[in-house]
C-alpha positions in Angstrom: 13.2 8.4 -2.6 10.5 10.7 -3.9 11.1 14.4 -4.1 8.5 16.9 -2.7 7.2 17.7 -6.2 7.0 14.0 -7.2 4.9 13.3 -4.1 2.6 16.1 -4.9 1.9 14.8 -8.4 1.2 11.2 -7.3 -2.5 11.5 -6.8 -3.1 7.9 -5.7 -0.7 8.2 -2.7 -2.4 7.4 0.5 -1.8 8.9 3.9 0.1 5.9 5.4 2.5 6.1 2.5 3.0 9.8 3.1 3.9 9.1 6.8 6.4 6.4 5.8 8.1 8.7 3.3 8.2 11.6 5.8 10.4 9.5 8.1 13.2 9.9 5.7 15.8 12.4 7.2 15.9 14.8 4.2 12.2 14.7 3.4 9.4 16.8 4.8 11.5 18.6 7.3 8.6 20.8 8.5 5.7 19.0 10.2 3.4 21.8 9.0 4.2 21.0 5.4 3.4 17.3 6.0 0.0 18.2 7.3 -0.8 20.4 4.4 0.3 17.9 1.8 -1.7 15.1 3.5 -4.8 17.4 3.3 -4.2 18.0 -0.4 -3.7 14.2 -1.1 -6.9 13.2 0.7 -8.8 16.0 -1.1 -7.7 14.5 -4.4 -8.9 11.1 -3.1 -12.4 12.6 -2.8 -12.5 13.0 1.0 -14.7 15.7 2.5 -13.4 18.3 4.9 -15.1 16.6 7.8 -13.5 13.2 6.9 -10.1 14.8 6.5 -10.5 16.5 9.8 -11.3 13.3 11.6 -8.5 11.3 9.9 -5.8 13.9 10.7 -7.4 15.0 14.0 -7.2 18.6 13.0 -9.9 21.3 13.2 -12.2 21.7 10.1 -11.3 25.4 9.9 -7.6 24.5 9.5 -8.4 22.0 6.8 -10.6 24.6 5.0 -7.8 27.2 5.2 -5.2 24.9 3.7 -7.5 23.8 0.9 -8.3 27.5 0.0 -4.6 28.2 0.0 -4.0 25.4 -2.6 -6.9 26.5 -4.7 -5.7 30.1 -4.8 -1.9 29.7 -5.0 -1.5 26.1 -6.2 0.9 25.3 -3.4 0.8 23.8 0.1 4.0 25.5 1.3 4.1 28.7 3.4 4.2 31.8 1.2 6.8 34.6 1.7 5.7 37.2 4.2 3.5 40.0 2.9 3.6 42.2 5.9 4.3 45.9 6.1 7.7 46.9 4.6 10.3 48.6 6.7 9.8 52.3 6.9 13.3 53.3 8.1 15.1 55.4 5.5 18.9 55.4 5.0 19.2 58.8 6.7 17.2 57.6 9.7 19.2 54.4 9.9 22.4 56.5 9.9 21.0 58.6 12.8 20.2 55.5 14.8 23.7 54.1 14.3 25.3 57.4 15.3 23.3 57.7 18.5 24.2 54.1 19.4 27.9 54.7 18.8 27.8 57.8 21.0 26.4 55.7 23.9 26.8 51.9 23.7 24.4 51.4 26.7 21.6 53.5 25.3 18.4 51.4 24.6 16.4 51.3 21.4 13.5 53.0 23.2 15.7 55.9 24.3 17.0 56.4 20.8 13.5 56.2 19.4 12.2 58.9 21.8 15.2 61.1 20.9 14.4 60.9 17.2 10.8 61.7 17.7 11.6 64.8 19.8 14.1 66.1 17.3 12.2 65.4 14.1 8.4 65.5 13.8 8.6 63.7 10.4 9.5 60.5 12.1 6.1 59.9 13.8 5.6 56.8 11.6 8.8 55.1 13.0 7.9 53.0 16.1 10.1 51.4 18.7 10.2 48.0 17.0 11.6 49.6 13.8 14.4 51.2 15.7 15.1 48.0 17.7 15.2 45.9 14.6 17.6 48.4 12.9 20.0 48.2 16.0 19.9 44.4 16.0 20.9 44.4 12.4 23.9 46.7 12.8 25.2 45.8 16.3 25.9 42.7 18.3 24.8 42.6 21.9 27.5 41.9 24.5 27.6 42.2 28.3 29.9 45.0 29.4 33.0 44.1 31.2 33.9 46.0 34.4 37.6 46.7 34.6 40.1 49.3 35.7 40.8 51.9 33.0 44.3 53.0 33.6 45.3 56.6 32.6 48.7 57.1 30.9 49.9 59.1 33.9 49.1 56.2 36.3 50.9 53.8 33.9 54.1 55.8 34.2 53.7 55.9 38.0 53.4 52.1 38.0 56.6 51.7 36.0 58.4 54.1 38.4 57.2 52.3 41.5 58.2 48.9 40.1 61.7 50.2 39.3 62.0 51.4 42.8 60.9 48.1 44.3 63.3 46.1 42.1 66.2 48.3 43.2 65.7 47.0 46.8 67.5 43.9 48.0 65.4 40.8 48.5 65.6 40.9 52.2 64.1 44.4 52.2 61.3 43.4 49.9 60.5 40.5 52.2 59.9 43.0 55.0 56.7 44.4 53.3 53.4 43.7 55.1 50.7 43.7 52.4 47.4 45.0 53.7 44.0 46.1 52.5 40.3 46.4 53.5 37.7 44.1 51.9 33.9 44.0 51.9 32.3 40.6 51.7 28.6 40.9 50.7 25.9 38.6 52.0 24.1 38.8 48.6 26.5 39.9 45.9 25.0 42.0 43.1 25.6 40.5 39.7 23.8 43.0 37.5 25.0 43.0 33.9 24.9 45.8 31.3 24.2 45.0 27.7 26.3 46.7 25.0 25.5 47.0 21.3 28.6 46.3 19.3 29.5 45.8 15.7 30.5 42.2 14.9 34.2 43.1 14.6 34.4 45.2 17.8 35.9 44.0 21.1 33.7 44.3 24.3 36.9 45.2 26.3 37.1 48.4 24.3 33.9 49.6 26.0 34.5 48.3 29.6 32.8 50.1 32.4 34.6 51.4 35.5 34.4 48.9 38.4 32.7 50.2 41.5 31.9 48.7 44.9 28.4 47.5 45.5 26.2 48.0 48.4 24.0 45.6 50.5 24.4 43.6 53.7 28.1 43.1 54.2 31.0 42.5 56.5 34.1 44.7 56.2 37.5 43.5 57.3 41.1 44.6 57.3 43.7 42.0 56.5 47.5 41.7 56.2 49.9 39.1 54.8 53.6 38.7 54.5 56.1 36.1 53.2 55.5 34.1 56.4 51.8 33.7 55.6 48.7 35.4 57.0 49.3 38.1 59.6 46.0 39.5 60.9 42.4 39.7 60.0 40.1 42.0 61.9 36.5 43.2 61.5 35.6 46.8 60.9 32.3 48.0 62.1 30.6 50.3 59.5 32.6 52.2 57.0 36.1 53.4 57.8 37.5 56.9 58.0 40.7 58.4 59.3 39.8 58.4 63.0 38.5 54.8 62.8 41.6 53.7 60.9 43.9 55.3 63.5 42.0 53.5 66.3 42.4 50.3 64.4 46.1 50.9 64.0 46.6 51.8 67.7 44.5 49.0 69.2 44.9 46.0 66.9 47.2 46.3 63.9 50.4 47.8 65.4 50.5 45.7 68.5 50.3 42.5 66.5 52.9 43.7 63.9 55.4 44.9 66.5 55.0 41.7 68.5 55.7 39.6 65.4 58.3 41.7 63.6 59.5 44.4 66.1 60.3 47.4 63.9 61.6 45.3 61.0 58.5 45.7 58.7 57.3 48.1 56.0 53.5 48.6 56.0 52.0 48.7 52.6 48.6 50.5 52.3 46.9 51.7 49.1 45.8 55.3 48.3 42.4 55.2 50.1 41.7 58.5 51.8 41.9 57.1 55.4 45.4 55.8 54.6 46.9 59.0 53.1 45.2 61.6 55.3 47.5 64.0 57.2 46.1 62.7 60.5 47.0 59.1 59.6 50.5 60.1 58.4 51.3 62.0 61.5 50.1 59.1 63.7 52.3 56.6 61.9 55.3 58.9 62.0 54.9 59.4 65.7 55.0 55.6 66.1 58.0 55.3 63.8 56.2 53.0 61.4 57.9 52.6 58.0 55.4 53.0 55.1 55.7 51.7 51.5 55.7 55.1 49.8 54.6 56.2 46.3 52.0 53.5 45.9 50.5 54.0 42.4 46.8 54.5 42.0 44.6 51.8 40.3 47.0 49.1 41.1 45.3 46.2 42.9 47.3 43.7 40.8 50.4 44.8 42.6 49.0 43.9 46.0 49.1 40.1 46.6 46.4 40.3 49.2 43.9 41.0 46.4 44.6 37.5 45.2 43.8 36.2 48.7 40.6 38.1 48.7 39.6 36.7 45.3 40.3 33.2 46.6 38.1 33.8 49.6 35.4 35.4 47.5 35.2 32.3 45.3 34.8 30.1 48.3 32.2 32.3 49.9 30.2 32.6 46.7 29.6 28.8 46.8 27.7 29.2 50.1 24.4 30.7 51.2 24.1 32.6 54.5 21.1 33.1 56.7 22.6 36.0 58.7 25.6 38.4 58.8 27.0 36.4 61.8 27.0 33.3 59.6 28.9 35.2 56.9 31.4 36.6 59.5 32.1 33.2 60.9 32.8 31.8 57.5 35.2 34.7 56.6 37.3 34.1 59.7 37.2 30.3 59.3 38.5 30.6 55.7 41.2 33.0 56.7 42.5 30.6 59.4 42.5 27.8 56.8 44.7 29.7 54.2 48.0 27.8 53.9 51.2 29.8 54.1 52.3 28.3 50.7 49.3 30.0 49.0 50.2 33.4 50.4 53.9 32.9 49.5 53.1 31.8 46.0 51.1 35.1 45.3 53.9 37.2 46.9 56.7 35.6 44.9 54.6 35.9 41.8 55.1 39.7 42.0 58.4 39.2 40.2 56.6 38.1 37.1 54.2 41.0 37.4 57.0 43.5 37.8 58.6 42.2 34.6 55.2 42.4 32.8 54.6 46.0 33.9 58.1 47.1 32.7 57.6 45.2 29.4 54.2 46.7 28.7 54.8 50.2 30.0 52.6 50.0 33.1 49.7 47.9 31.8 47.5 46.0 34.3 48.5 42.4 34.8 46.9 40.0 32.3 47.4 36.2 32.7 46.7 35.6 29.0 49.1 38.2 27.7 51.8 37.2 30.3 51.6 33.6 28.9 52.1 34.9 25.4 55.2 36.8 26.7 56.4 33.6 28.6 56.1 35.5 31.9 53.3 33.6 33.6 54.3 31.2 36.3 
């Protein structure tokens, strides 16, 4: 097989031969180079620019440009770029890197404007220079939204788990796991781009997870070792007065009918749950509460796993109205098998072991498997 230089030296090579050679997998990888070499060969054969243009079906101006390139540089290959050199100095590059490290979400345009405001000598640096510099130093990654536990909350989680494990199994089975949940009609999936060095982990720059707005249905649900207990809709956002009304009219009647007084109501640290008004009401009704619930601990509440299961199901559907969404929520709730609920509640034993072993860290399926704790 001919090499590229050998093909260029063979002056009597015709265009059909060139096409046949170009079909070889390792020869003439760039179509643009084939065109230029074909022009050069036909020029050597005495063809005019117009004849070459008709044979190759290319504009005459393109043919003329390639011939002039050969006459001037003695090559048909693309030449190295001769554009404007980078103007960013080492000191400026260091400033860009420092500002990006201070704020991993900051854009190249924001950094460029900050540099211009602080130093009048950087007027010749444009946005594209800064953006190119950032892309050379950092790797873009979507920011993960996760709970960032404080050391104090980690200790409280450990203390809570030790208290729960000190109970007998029959007492732990009395817990009614409850929580509110917002199901959105059109969930927001906005993502934030980080700029990271190649060796950095995106989890080290995770953003706090927050609730999103939009058209939604808010519900209160409860589960126990016997399966689902109750699901009820909440109109609007909940406060202490509305929560007490919910307890009085719907929640407590159902719980007392099913369990009498042999239940312990679990509720997280949301303000309607821990307000003095709510506490006084529950005490007046002689309701046992799961005390000392640690903040930032959704992984300890098995109903969160049920919400996740429902959310995955709902995300596969499209809704034309909030009524349609509401009907789907209650239909899914009624279809939840008791075995699924029990599996997530009994899985708490593994989570308790994990929390004690890690000093209060949030549950991680991957790390639990490495520690042989995952079910």
